[in-house]
N, C-alpha and C positions, 0 to 999 in steps of 0.2 A: 753592477754586482750586488747580490744579496747581503744583507746585513746579517751575518750569520749568528752573532751575539744575542741581537734582537729576536730573530725567529727561535731562539731556544727558548727564550722568556715568554714568548706569545703562546706557545703550547699550554702555559699556565694561565696566562692572563686573559686570551683570546675570548673565551668563554663567558668570562666575567663581567659581562655587559648588561646581564639582565638583574633587575632588582624588583623586589616585591615587599608591601608591608603584610602579606598574609601572615598569620601568626602559624608558623611550623609547630609549635609546642602541641596545638590540637592534635596533630597526627600521632606524636608518642603517647597520647592517653588512649590511644585506641589498642586493640587486640592484634598483633601482627602475625602472620604466619608465613611459612615456607612452605612452597610446594615443589618436590623435585621429581621429575619424570627423566627419561633417558635423554632428552635433547633440551629440556627447559628448566630454568631454576627461577620460580615464581614467588615475590615477596609482595602480600596482600594484606589489606585489613578488611578486605570484602568477606562475604560469606564462604568459608573455607571448602565446603562440599561442592558448592556451585563452581567455584575458581578449579578446584579438582577435576571437574568434568570439561571445563574449558580445557584445561591441559590435556586429557584424553583426546578432545576434538582436535587440539593442536596437533598432538603427534600422529595421528590420522591424516590431518591436512597435509604434514609434512611429507608423509610416505608418499601422496599423490602427490604433491607439489614437485618433488624430486624426480619423480616418474615422468610426469608432463615436460618438465624443463630439460630434462636429461642432464640436470646437475649433479656433481660430484659430491657425495656425503664426506664432508671432511671432519665430522664429528664435533664440530663447534657448538657449544652449548649457549643458548641465548637466555639472559636474563631478562626478566619483565617485572615491572613495578605497576601492579593493578591496584589502584585505587578504588575504594569502595564508592566515592561519589564525587561530585564536583568541589566540595570543599577541601576534600583529601588531596585531588587533582591538583587544586590551586595551591596547597602548601606543598607540594613537589615542583610545580612548574612557574609559580606565580600567578596573580590574579589576571593579568592582561593576556597570557598565553592560554590559560584556561577557558577564556572566552572566545578564543580563535579556533582552539583544538580540542579533540576528545583522546588523541591518541599521537604518539611521537616515537620516532627511531632515531637512532643516532649511533654512528660507528667510529671509533676513536681508537687512539694507540692505547688506551686502557681497557679495549674491549667493547663489545656492541651492547646495547641495551634498547629496550623499548619500554615504553610507558602507556598506559590504558587507563581511562575513565570508565569503570564497570557500568556507573549508571548511565554513562553516555548522554548527560544532560548539561547543556549550556544554557545560555539565555534563550537559545532559539530552538534548539534542537533535542531530539530525544532518538538516540541511535543503539544499535545492537553492538555491544562490546566485542562479541564473538567476531564479526566483520572487521572491527579494528584490529583485533590481535591476528586474523588472516592477512590483513592490508599490511601491517607493519612487519609480519613474519616474510611478506613476499619480498619488503624491501631487503631483508636480511639476507635471504637466498638469493636475491638478483646481485646484491653488491659485495657480500662477504668474501674477502681474498681476492677480489678482482679489481683491476683499473677500469673496465667496461663502462661507459657512461650512457644513460639512455635519456631522450630529450625529456625535458619536464612533464609534458602531456602523457607521454608513454609510460614513464616511470610511474607515474601516479595513475594514469588510466588502466593499465595493467594491474596493478595491485588493487585496484577496484574490481577488475574483472574475477580476480582470483577470490576476492573477500567474499562472494555469495555462495561459494561452494558449500552444498548440502549432501548429508548423508542420508541414504535410505536403506530399505531392506536389502539382504542378501548382499552386504558389504559393497554397496554401489555408490557411486556420488554423482551429482547434477553440477554443471557448471555453466556460468553464461547469464545467470539472472541479472537485472538490473538493480544495484543499490538503491533502497528506496530513497533516499535523501538526493540521489543524482537525478532520478526521475523527476523530483519535485524541482531542482534547479533547472534543468532543461525546460520544463514546463513554465516555469514563470519568470524565465530570463533569457531563453533561446540560447542554441549553441554559438560558441565563439567561431568567428569568422576563420576558415580554415587556415590561411597564411598566417594569421595572428597567432593561432593556436601553436602552430608549427615552429614558431620561432619565440613561444614564449620561454622564459625561465622563471626559477624561483624568484630571482633578484628583479626581474623587471616587470613581476605581476603584483600589483596591489594586493594587501590581504583580503579586501573585499570582493577581489574577483577571482581567488585562488578557487574556489568552489565551482566557478563554471569551467575552469581548466580540468578539474578532476572529472566532471560530468562528460565534458566534451572529448576529453582523452579516454575516458571509458567507451564512449560510442565509436571513436575511430579505432581503438584497439580491438573492439568487439568486431567489427567489420573484418579487419585484418586477418584475425585469428579464426573467425568462424565462417565468412563467408568469400574473402577475397580469392582465396586460394593462392596468395602470394606470401605466405608466411616464410619461406625460404628467401625469397628476394627481399623481404624487409630485414634479414640479418645482415646482407649486404649494405643495406642502408644504413644499420647501425654500425657497422665498419667504417663506411664512409663518413657518418656523422662524427666518428671518434677521432677522424683523422682531419678534422676541420672543415669538413664540406658544408656548404649552405644547406639548411635541412630542407627547403622548398625543391631546390634543384635536385638533391639527393634523392629525395622521395619519388619525384615524377620520373627520374632516371631509372631507378630500381624497380619501381611498380609498373615502369613501362605506360604510366598515363599521364596525361596533362593534368596540371593543377584543377582546372575546370572539370574535368572528367571525375578526379577524386572527390572535389567539393560535390559535385552532383550526387554521387553514392553516399556521400556523408549525410547531406540535407535530406535524401530520399528516406535514410534510416530513421532520422527524428520525424518526419511526417508520417512515415507507416508506425511507428511507435511499437512493433513487435520485434523480439530479439530471440533468435535462436538459442536453444539449450543444447548441451550434449552431455551424454552420460557415459559412465566407465565404471571401471572395479578398482576398488583399492587393491593394492598390490599383495599378491598371496603370501609375501614374505613378510608382510606387516603382522606384528603380535602386540595386542594391546595389552598393556601392563598397568596396574592401578598405581597413580603417582603417589610418593610418599608425602605425608602431611605430618608438621611440626609445629607446635606453637612456640614463637620465638619468646625468650625472657626480656623484660623490660630493657636491661642493658644491651642486649644484642640489637633490639629495635633501634634505640636510639643511636647506636654506631652505625648501624646500614642506613639510615635515614640521613644522618649527618654526612657519612661518606659519599651519597647518592648526589646531595646538595653541593659538596664542593667538587665532586667530578664533573657534574653537568654544568654548574654555574646558573642554574636557572633561577633559583630562588635563594641565593647566597646569605640574606638576611637571617634566613630560617634558621642557620648553623647556631647562631648566638642565642635563639629562643630555646632551641633544643638543649642547649648546654645548662641554660637556666632551669629548665624543666628537670635534667637529670640529676643536678644538684639539690632542686628541691625535694625531689623523690628518691634521694639518695641511690640514683642510679648511675652515678658517675663512675667511669671505668679507665684505667691506663690506655686502652685503645682509643677513646673519644680524645684523649690528650693528643694521641699521634695524629688523629683526623684534623683536629684543631691546629696542629702545627702545620700539617699541608695545607690549610686554608691560608694560614699565616705567610707559609712560605710563597704560594701563589699570589698573594696580595703584596709581596715584597715587604713584610715585616720580618726580617729574619732575626731579630733580636727577641720578638715574642715567640718564634717558633722555637728558638733554643731553648728559652724559659720553660715551655710546655713538654718538650721532651725530655728536660732535666729533672721532670716530675715522675717521670716513668721510672719505676724501680729497676735496679741493674737486673734483676731476675726475669724481667718481661721483655728486655732488650734484644733477645735472641729469636724473637717473633719476626715474621717478614714485615708486618705492618709497620713496626717500628724500624726496621732495617730502610725500607723505602723511604719513610718521610725523612730519617737521617740523611741518606745519601742526597736526595734532591735539595734538602736546605743547604748541605755542603756545597753541593755543586752549583746551585744558582747563588749564593752567597759570593762564591768567586768568580763566577761569570760578570757579576755586577762590579767586581773589583779591577781597577786598573792592572795590566798584565804585570810590571814588576813588583807590585804589592801582594800578587797573590800568594795564598799560602798553599805551598806545595804539599805540605803534610795532609791538609784538608782534602786536597783534590786526590792523592793518593788513597785515603780513607773512602772518599766516595766511590772512586774506582774499584777498590776492595769489595765494598758493599753491593756494586752492581754486577760484579763477577758472581758473588754469591745469589744475587736474585735470579741472574740469567741461569745460572747452574739448576735453580730450584723452580722457577717458574719461566721457563723459557718461551712459553706461548705468549707472554706480555711484550709487546713492542716498546712501550716505555721503559723495560729496563735495559734492553739492547740500544736503545736511543741514548739514556743516560751513560750507559759504558762507552759509548762512540764519542760522546761530548767530552767526556773526562779523559779519555786517552788523547784525543787532540789537543786539549788544553796541556796535558802533560807533555807534548812534543813525540808522541809515538809516530813512526813512519806513516804516511798518507795511506798505503795499502792496509794496514793494520787497522786503523781506525774506521776506514771507509768498509771494510769487510764487516765490522759489527753495524754500521749504519746501513748496509744491505741487510741485514738479518733484521733488523726494526721494519725496513720496508716491505720486506716479503710478508711479515706478519699485519702490516697496516698499511696498505698501499694507498690509501685514500687519506691517510694523514697528511694533510697539507705541508706542514714545517718538514717532515721527514723527508717527503718527495721532493720539496725545492733544495735542501741541503745535498741530496743525492744527485739530483740534476746538476747543481752547480759544480760537483766534484767529478761527474762524467764530463761535463763540458770542458773542465780544465783538462782532463786527462785526452781529450778529443776521441772520446769513445761513441762515434756517431750513432750506430746502431742501439746502443742501449741507452743513450742519452735520449733518443727518439722515443724509445718505448715508456721513458718515464716522463719525459716533459709533455708528450703529445696529450697525454689525459690530464696532467696536470693544469695545462692550459685551460681546460673546461672548468676547473674548479677557482681559478683565480679571479676575483673581484676587482683588484687592484689595477688600474688601466696601466701604469708604469710598469708593473710588475709582468702583466701579460704581454706587454710589447717587448719587454726585455728578453723574456722567454721565446717570444716569435721570432725575434730577430737572431736569438742563438740558434734556433732550430733551423733558420733559412742558412746560417752561414755554415752548420755541418751537414745539411742534406745532401748537398752536392757529392759527398764522400760516400754516400750510400749508391755505389755503382750498380749493385745488382737489382736495384728498384724494389727489394723484397723488405719494405719499411715495417713498421709495427702493426699495420692493417691486417698482414697476413696472420698474425698472433690473436687477433681479437675475436674472442669467442662469448658472445652474449648468452646469459642465462635466463633472461626474462622473456622467453618466448616460447608457448607451449609446441611442441613436437608436431602434434596434430588435433584435430578437433575431435576425434572418436565419433563414436555413431551418436546420431541425435535421437531424442527420444520421441516417440511418435506424437504429433501433435504439440509438443514442447514449445513453449513461448511465453513471454510476460509482456503485459501492456505497460507502457511508459505512461503513467496516471497516478493521480496523489494516492 
């Protein structure tokens, strides 16, 4: 059985494994801007008008991508942190991660966000920020609000395929060009052997080999989408993969080809080195609107940066440096105290968190940033207290604050999750707190600990159909062998009760696949060369 108490705390502590000595106070010395468009909220210290143009391109890209993917527009707005250069990017993600990446995407119970290094320069690479933003937003469209998983090679390969979309005259776009860095990788290291590529995961692939997975995944995805004529058959492969099928056997079965035949066309593409482009029209319904630009105050910038460092856990040492900078420059604010309290709660220092929240004036305690920090402090403090010694008054206070939060910020899964936990600890009937847990799951179906708890509750009530729908995609996320085997055994135990055979596979609908390749541009093609 899962340890539920520990799973609650892990939501806060799990990300806090990255540390760095990068001086985050340098971030706050810059001028920071907010750029708001219909579907993006960008926080940047880059050149604001250039980033504004990027936001316009992102809106155009979004309109095309939704059309190509046949994805539903749920109106979810993505926050992007756009660092001006590698030094700024390192301040956000830490020195080590800044050497390995130029962009990141994360979907959490507190919302999704992307990061990008606008300069695109690490120790070895110079890359287009625009491609990174398109790549990361493709992940957002592919994974937002769904439990569908894609194999590592396709997830990254498809995002690379979409990343080189360009816009031309007459509201046209071209798609299918090879990303420059991936061409270099293929030329200088050779493609990953096909069976190794198909079984690659983010966990079993060393960091130094991930670039080859991206490049080889791009090449295979390009063939499937542009040349194979098997895009529809590939959707069934994705469904089979999500239901635990071996990726090699599932691909050969659904494409109707042997692994040797697939490897032949895969290697032929590399040897030929020419890749077809397709041209299309931006949807006529798209309207280009100038994004709003606002210069953030020093106080606002410090709070925004500190909140990101706490939420992401990438460079947690930076919070202390930001606080020192704020105090030195007289930029300290009550909201920063709440952010610091949140950090202390996640680290398990509840006394420090309480002292920090006590510094917030009563007149400021009506704000949601205070209510949220207070609720999670009270709840986590009681979670770590033995049952008989728990303070029911504090738990009721946390419950009431979470009720207020879900009534005013209903889209955030963490508010529903906190309410479910507090209700369970107060002894509410199972049906009532599980209803709140389901609300959290609907908003963040990929949040590991929410899914684990819901799966456990569904298993205990022997709801085989619903349990399978939650457990099957969850198994693709679990990296702990004991937890994986436990979930597998639970699924096997309940599966015989699915008498009609209509398991979760009938409900899997992948987003990350284009509907068709459109019309090719005359003579369009790019050479895989440096």
